[in-house]
C-alpha positions in Angstrom: 165.3 75.5 36.3 162.1 77.1 37.5 160.2 74.4 35.5 161.9 71.5 37.3 161.2 73.0 40.7 157.5 73.4 39.6 157.5 69.9 38.5 159.1 68.7 41.6 156.6 70.5 43.7 153.9 69.1 41.7 155.0 65.4 42.0 155.6 66.0 45.8 152.2 67.3 46.0 150.6 64.4 44.2 152.6 61.7 46.3 151.4 63.3 49.6 147.8 63.2 48.5 147.8 59.3 48.3 145.6 57.8 50.8 147.0 56.1 53.7 146.6 52.3 54.3 143.7 51.9 56.8 143.9 48.5 58.9 140.3 48.7 59.9 139.0 48.2 56.3 140.8 45.0 56.2 139.4 43.8 59.5 135.7 44.7 58.1 136.4 43.0 54.8 137.4 39.8 56.5 134.3 39.9 58.7 132.2 40.5 55.7 133.7 37.5 54.1 133.3 35.3 57.1 129.8 36.4 57.6 128.6 35.7 54.1 130.9 32.6 53.6 132.9 34.2 50.5 136.5 32.9 49.5 137.7 35.7 47.2 141.1 35.1 46.0 141.3 31.5 47.1 143.2 28.9 44.7 140.8 26.9 42.7 137.7 29.4 43.5 135.8 30.1 40.3 
């Protein structure tokens, strides 16, 4: 039972350490693509 508590605490610690989504990064990425006229992920783009 102690092992399961340690494992649960470990998993909870890992899950809480995941970086949070930053909307500001998306904004900068779209600005960069527009500035440099890039179409990453567009259909038909090689």
